[in-house]
Structures are given as structure tokens and as C-alpha cells.
VOPAGU-2260 file (C-alpha; in pm, 1 decimal, decimal comma):
REM VOPAGU-2260
SITE   aa  ch    i         X         Y         Z
SITE  MET   A    0     919,5    2813,4   -2509,4
SITE  ARG   A    1     831,8    2444,5   -2508,2
SITE  PRO   A    2     615,5    2319,2   -2219,3
SITE  PRO   A    3     784,2    2077,0   -1976,6
SITE  SER   A    4     760,6    1710,9   -2063,8
SITE  PRO   A    5     495,1    1517,7   -1868,3
SITE  PRO   A    6     612,6    1249,1   -1626,8
SITE  ARG   A    7     677,7     921,4   -1803,4
SITE  PRO   A    8     683,3     568,7   -1660,7
SITE  VAL   A    9    1006,4     371,0   -1658,3
SITE  ALA   A   10    1011,9      -6,9   -1711,5
SITE  PHE   A   11    1271,0    -258,5   -1588,2
SITE  THR   A   12    1333,8    -619,4   -1684,8
SITE  ARG   A   13    1616,8    -685,5   -1438,6
SITE  LEU   A   14    1657,6    -621,3   -1067,9
SITE  ASP   A   15    2011,2    -486,8   -1110,4
SITE  SER   A   16    1897,0    -228,5   -1366,3
SITE  LEU   A   17    1631,4    -105,3   -1122,6
SITE  ALA   A   18    1894,1     -84,5    -847,6
SITE  ALA   A   19    2128,0     116,7   -1071,0
SITE  PHE   A   20    1849,2     352,4   -1176,9
SITE  LEU   A   21    1739,4     422,6    -819,3
SITE  GLY   A   22    2091,2     436,1    -677,6
SITE  ALA   A   23    2166,3     734,1    -901,1
SITE  ARG   A   24    1852,9     922,6    -796,9
SITE  LEU   A   25    1780,9     849,1    -430,4
SITE  PRO   A   26    1948,1    1006,8    -126,9
SITE  ALA   A   27    2272,2     840,2     -18,7
SITE  GLY   A   28    2207,2     529,9     188,6
SITE  ALA   A   29    1832,3     519,2     117,4
SITE  LEU   A   30    1837,8     212,1    -105,6
SITE  ALA   A   31    2062,5      21,6     134,4
SITE  SER   A   32    1803,9      64,0     411,1
SITE  TRP   A   33    1526,3    -108,8     219,1
SITE  GLY   A   34    1436,7    -441,0     375,3
SITE  LYS   A   35    1692,2    -384,1     650,3
SITE  VAL   A   36    1517,5    -120,5     861,5
SITE  PRO   A   37    1209,9    -271,3    1037,0
SITE  GLY   A   38     886,0    -179,7     858,0
SITE  THR   A   39    1050,5    -119,5     519,4
SITE  LYS   A   40    1023,5    -339,3     211,3
SITE  ALA   A   41    1301,7    -480,7      -5,6
SITE  LEU   A   42    1406,4    -375,9    -354,4
SITE  LEU   A   43    1257,6    -703,4    -478,8
SITE  ASN   A   44     915,7    -592,2    -349,4
SITE  LEU   A   45     929,8    -283,7    -568,4
SITE  PHE   A   46    1052,0    -486,2    -865,9
SITE  ILE   A   47     754,2    -720,4    -828,7
SITE  GLU   A   48     511,2    -427,3    -789,2
SITE  LEU   A   49     643,5    -276,1   -1112,8
SITE  SER   A   50     634,9    -610,0   -1295,5
SITE  GLU   A   51     273,0    -675,4   -1193,3
SITE  GLY   A   52     155,1    -320,3   -1268,3
SITE  ASP   A   53      77,1    -233,5    -905,3
SITE  CYS   A   54     276,3      88,7    -943,6
SITE  VAL   A   55     491,5     283,2   -1190,3
SITE  LEU   A   56     803,0     495,3   -1151,0
SITE  LEU   A   57     773,8     841,1   -1302,7
SITE  THR   A   58    1060,6    1060,0   -1416,2
SITE  ALA   A   59    1044,6    1429,0   -1512,8
SITE  ALA   A   60     895,4    1477,7   -1165,9
SITE  PRO   A   61     943,8    1805,9    -971,2
SITE  PRO   A   62    1314,4    1902,6    -946,6
SITE  GLN   A   63    1339,7    1800,5    -581,8
SITE  HIS   A   64    1219,5    1449,2    -672,2
SITE  PRO   A   65    1402,5    1296,9    -974,8
SITE  VAL   A   66    1174,6     992,7    -952,5
SITE  VAL   A   67     833,4     928,3    -796,0
SITE  ARG   A   68     648,7     601,2    -733,0
SITE  ALA   A   69     288,8     639,5    -850,3
SITE  VAL   A   70      19,0     409,2    -710,9
SITE  ARG   A   71    -356,0     385,3    -766,0
SITE  VAL   A   72    -527,8     266,6    -446,2
SITE  ALA   A   73    -881,0     153,1    -364,0
SITE  ILE   A   74    -973,1     244,6      -4,3
SITE  VAL   A   75   -1263,3      26,8     112,2
SITE  ARG   A   76   -1468,6     178,5     394,8
SITE  ILE   A   77   -1663,9    -121,0     528,8
SITE  ARG   A   78   -1928,9     -51,4     792,6
SITE  ASN   A   79   -2133,1    -289,6    1005,1
SITE  ARG   A   80   -2503,6    -262,3    1088,0
SITE  CYS   A   81   -2426,3     -21,2    1374,0
SITE  GLY   A   82   -2230,9     214,7    1149,0
SITE  ALA   A   83   -1886,5     127,3    1290,8
SITE  LEU   A   84   -1595,6     130,7    1044,9
SITE  LEU   A   85   -1357,7    -161,8     994,5
SITE  VAL   A   86    -991,6     -56,9    1017,7
SITE  GLU   A   87    -656,8    -232,1    1005,7
SITE  THR   A   88    -447,5    -160,8    1314,2
SITE  ARG   A   89    -135,6    -373,5    1261,4
SITE  GLN   A   90      43,9    -604,5    1019,2
SITE  LEU   A   91     275,7    -893,9    1093,2
SITE  LEU   A   92     549,7    -899,0     826,5
SITE  SER   A   93     748,1   -1199,2     708,0
SITE  ASP   A   94    1062,7   -1064,8     878,5
SITE  GLY   A   95     883,1   -1074,2    1214,6
SITE  THR   A   96     817,4    -699,1    1232,0
SITE  LEU   A   97     481,0    -593,6    1374,7
SITE  ARG   A   98     397,5    -273,5    1182,7
SITE  ALA   A   99     138,6     -28,6    1316,9
SITE  ARG   A  100    -114,0      93,2    1059,7
SITE  GLY   A  101    -276,6     387,0    1239,5
SITE  ALA   A  102    -640,9     269,6    1209,6
SITE  ARG   A  103    -657,9     253,7     829,0
SITE  PRO   A  104    -956,3     119,2     634,4
SITE  LEU   A  105    -895,1    -180,3     409,9
SITE  SER   A  106    -697,1     -73,1     103,8
SITE  GLU   A  107    -549,8    -236,1    -206,4
SITE  LYS   A  108    -319,5    -128,4    -488,7
SITE  MET   A  109    -515,5    -128,1    -813,6
SITE  ARG   A  110    -401,0    -325,4   -1116,4
SITE  PRO   A  111    -388,1    -188,1   -1473,3
SITE  GLY   A  112    -740,2    -144,1   -1611,3
SITE  GLU   A  113    -902,4    -245,7   -1281,4
SITE  THR   A  114   -1198,2     -44,1   -1152,7
SITE  PRO   A  115   -1212,9      71,7    -789,9
SITE  GLU   A  116   -1508,9    -160,3    -730,2
SITE  ALA   A  117   -1322,4    -461,7    -870,6
SITE  ALA   A  118   -1014,4    -376,6    -664,3
SITE  ALA   A  119   -1234,2    -345,2    -354,4
SITE  ALA   A  120   -1384,6    -690,7    -411,6
SITE  ARG   A  121   -1036,7    -838,9    -458,1
SITE  ALA   A  122    -911,5    -668,3    -140,8
SITE  VAL   A  123   -1194,6    -825,2      58,7
SITE  ARG   A  124   -1112,1   -1173,5     -73,9
SITE  GLU   A  125    -736,8   -1146,7     -23,0
SITE  GLU   A  126    -722,8    -971,2     313,1
SITE  LEU   A  127   -1045,8   -1067,4     490,1
SITE  GLY   A  128   -1111,3   -1408,3     335,7
SITE  GLU   A  129   -1301,6   -1587,2      60,5
SITE  ARG   A  130   -1611,6   -1630,6     279,2
SITE  VAL   A  131   -1653,6   -1260,2     352,0
SITE  ARG   A  132   -1927,5   -1078,9     164,1
SITE  VAL   A  133   -1977,8    -704,0     141,5
SITE  ARG   A  134   -2221,5    -488,0     -51,8
SITE  ILE   A  135   -2060,6    -208,5    -256,7
SITE  LEU   A  136   -2255,4     115,8    -210,2
SITE  ASP   A  137   -2068,4     403,5    -371,6
SITE  CYS   A  138   -1733,0     520,1    -508,9
SITE  ALA   A  139   -1612,8     878,6    -462,1
SITE  GLU   A  140   -1411,2    1086,8    -708,8
SITE  PRO   A  141   -1038,6    1013,0    -672,3
SITE  ARG   A  142    -801,5    1245,0    -488,8
SITE  VAL   A  143    -424,2    1269,6    -515,6
SITE  GLU   A  144    -180,7    1276,5    -223,1
SITE  GLU   A  145     198,6    1292,7    -227,0
SITE  ARG   A  146     413,0    1193,4      69,7
SITE  GLU   A  147     733,2    1023,6     176,0
SITE  SER   A  148     718,2     646,5     161,0
SITE  ALA   A  149     744,2     440,5     479,9
SITE  SER   A  150     797,1     121,4     279,5
SITE  TYR   A  151    1067,9     264,6      50,8
SITE  PRO   A  152    1251,2     544,9     237,2
SITE  GLY   A  153    1383,1     819,0      10,9
SITE  LEU   A  154    1142,1     736,9    -273,6
SITE  PRO   A  155     845,4     978,0    -275,1
SITE  VAL   A  156     506,2     829,7    -354,2
SITE  ARG   A  157     207,0     979,9    -532,9
SITE  TYR   A  158    -123,5     812,9    -445,1
SITE  GLU   A  159    -437,7     833,6    -657,8
SITE  LEU   A  160    -693,9     736,1    -393,3
SITE  HIS   A  161   -1036,1     593,7    -482,5
SITE  THR   A  162   -1267,4     561,2    -179,8
SITE  VAL   A  163   -1527,6     284,0    -202,5
SITE  ASP   A  164   -1808,1     266,5      55,2
SITE  ALA   A  165   -1940,6     -77,7     144,7
SITE  GLU   A  166   -2142,1    -257,9     412,0
SITE  LEU   A  167   -2069,1    -595,1     566,3
SITE  VAL   A  168   -2305,9    -877,8     476,1
SITE  GLU   A  169   -2134,8   -1172,8     647,9
SITE  GLY   A  170   -1807,1   -1349,2     715,6
SITE  VAL   A  171   -1630,7   -1166,7    1002,8
SITE  PRO   A  172   -1727,4   -1062,9    1358,1
SITE  GLU   A  173   -1927,9    -739,2    1367,5
SITE  GLU   A  174   -1771,7    -604,0    1685,1
SITE  GLY   A  175   -1441,0    -594,6    1870,5
SITE  GLU   A  176   -1110,5    -709,9    1720,8
SITE  PHE   A  177   -1006,9   -1004,4    1504,9
SITE  GLU   A  178    -723,8   -1110,2    1274,2
SITE  THR   A  179    -689,7   -1267,3     929,2
SITE  GLU   A  180    -419,6   -1428,8     714,7
SITE  GLU   A  181    -300,2   -1241,9     405,7
SITE  ALA   A  182    -387,9   -1448,4      97,4
SITE  GLY   A  183    -276,9   -1210,8    -177,9
SITE  GLU   A  184     100,6   -1195,0    -132,1
SITE  HIS   A  185     341,2   -1467,7    -236,3
SITE  GLU   A  186     658,5   -1266,3    -289,9
SITE  ASP   A  187     834,5   -1453,0      -7,5
SITE  GLU   A  188     848,3   -1748,5    -244,9
SITE  VAL   A  189    1045,0   -1538,4    -497,0
SITE  GLU   A  190    1415,6   -1470,5    -469,7
SITE  VAL   A  191    1649,5   -1300,7    -715,3
SITE  GLU   A  192    2027,0   -1345,8    -709,6
SITE  GLY   A  193    2171,6   -1054,9    -514,4
SITE  GLY   A  194    1828,0    -932,4    -415,7
SITE  GLY   A  195    1724,2   -1169,3    -137,0
SITE  GLY   A  196    1361,9   -1249,2     -63,9
SITE  ALA   A  197    1078,4   -1000,6     -65,4
SITE  ILE   A  198     913,8    -893,8     259,7
SITE  THR   A  199     544,0    -974,2     273,6
SITE  VAL   A  200     242,9    -933,1     498,7
SITE  LYS   A  201     155,7   -1257,1     679,2
SITE  ARG   A  202    -118,2   -1156,4     923,5
SITE  LEU   A  203    -354,6    -859,1     953,2
SITE  TYR   A  204    -521,2    -723,3    1266,3
SITE  TRP   A  205    -863,4    -556,4    1246,4
SITE  LYS   A  206   -1090,5    -352,9    1471,8
SITE  TRP   A  207   -1435,2    -192,7    1449,3
SITE  VAL   A  208   -1417,1     177,2    1544,8
SITE  ASP   A  209   -1622,8     494,3    1530,1
SITE  ASP   A  210   -1520,6     784,1    1306,6
SITE  ASP   A  211   -1355,3     978,1    1591,2
SITE  GLU   A  212   -1107,5     694,4    1647,6
SITE  VAL   A  213   -1022,0     692,3    1276,9
SITE  ALA   A  214    -933,2    1062,7    1286,2
SITE  VAL   A  215    -711,5    1016,8    1591,6
SITE  GLY   A  216    -540,6     714,0    1438,3
SITE  ALA   A  217    -471,9     899,0    1112,4
SITE  GLU   A  218    -312,3    1190,2    1299,3
SITE  ASP   A  219     -96,4     953,4    1505,5
SITE  GLU   A  220      21,5     786,7    1184,4
SITE  ARG   A  221     112,4    1120,3    1022,4
SITE  GLN   A  222     314,5    1218,7    1328,2
SITE  ARG   A  223     489,0     880,9    1336,1
SITE  GLN   A  224     589,4     908,4     970,1
SITE  SER   A  225     710,7    1267,1    1009,6
SITE  ALA   A  226     940,2    1150,4    1290,6
SITE  HIS   A  227    1121,1     901,6    1064,4
């Protein structure tokens, strides 16, 4: 008996071919909700992610999931001199939606061939600002999580998570809350015929917390996602 084929990535050169591929594999009505339901992203967002190598679509996935979005993510746990952890609490999207983040540390999708440390440094520049400096301390072994996607309802996602520990050197307040402008996303400038504009992050909201608050925020986020 031949072993099952491993998952294989699927490439797309046109938005309509991606739409046709997903339309045949996702639950009825799922694709139509993308970019329409507050907090979700548009099909064009996924097309751009695939084109830039931020994720891949895998087929030959488990029978209940004909296709899975696979993403490698660097999670950057930045601490200040008092040991508090920097977390993202909310995002302002280009469609005006204010999306709760459940007290998540800074994170960034990794590009092909990029190390977790390099992705962490890029995340700091793009989401906290060019003047912010952190010191990278350690990188843990990756772990894999699978869950339903809040950004793309109906499309399961498999995360390969790389946790990078870092300490703040300078560039942002070391206590309380503050906000920054997203400098790494420009998809709102891209439109494809029939696809509309992509939905992007415009502003990010940050807070210094202790580890107990992170655990509570993570549980709240899991419950919120399970309710949708």
C-alpha cells in the first residue's frame, strides 16, 4: 500500500483562478464573506500573501480540510526593564473596523528563507517604528498550531510559530499604552479587477502587561473566536 502523498503547495498567477480553486473547496458562502464581514480580510489579501511568499496553500490535507493555509510566524516577546511584556491590544483596519487582538505579543509572517531573528527585526521596524531598538536574546524551537482563521473564515490555518525573546533598548514608552502606524502594509494601494482593494492595518495599539494579563487575554481571544 502506497503511503499518502504529503501536502503540496499550490501557486496562482491570477485572482480569478484562486477564487475558483477556493470556491470549490470552502464551505458555501465562506468566500463571499471575506472582506465583507468586519474583521475579515479580502481575497486580494490572500492573493498578495501567496504572491509574496507570506503563506502557502496546501492540498492533500486531512479529509475534513481539502485545503489549508500554512504560515510561518515570528512571535516577538519584547520586555522592558521591569519585566513587563509588550502586547498588541487592537488594530484599526482600512475599512474602519477596530479589531481586538486579545493581548498578543508582536508577531510577523515570515518570508521565504527568512530566519526568526530577521523576521523579528523587520516586525519591530514595520510595526513599532524605524527608531525603535531591541536586543534579541533567544529563539525557542518552533511549535505548530492549527485553528480556524478569523481573517479568512472557512479556510483552516496551520501556524509554525517561532518565539523570539527580546528586550527593549529605546524608541517607545516603557509603561502604559501607546499607538503606532503600520509601515509594512501597502495592499490598499493595489486593486484587481473584480477583486476590489485589500484590507490593511493602519494603526496598532500597544500596552505593557504582566504575564497574568497575557494569559487572560489569550483565553478571551480563544473564546471570542470559538463564538464566531
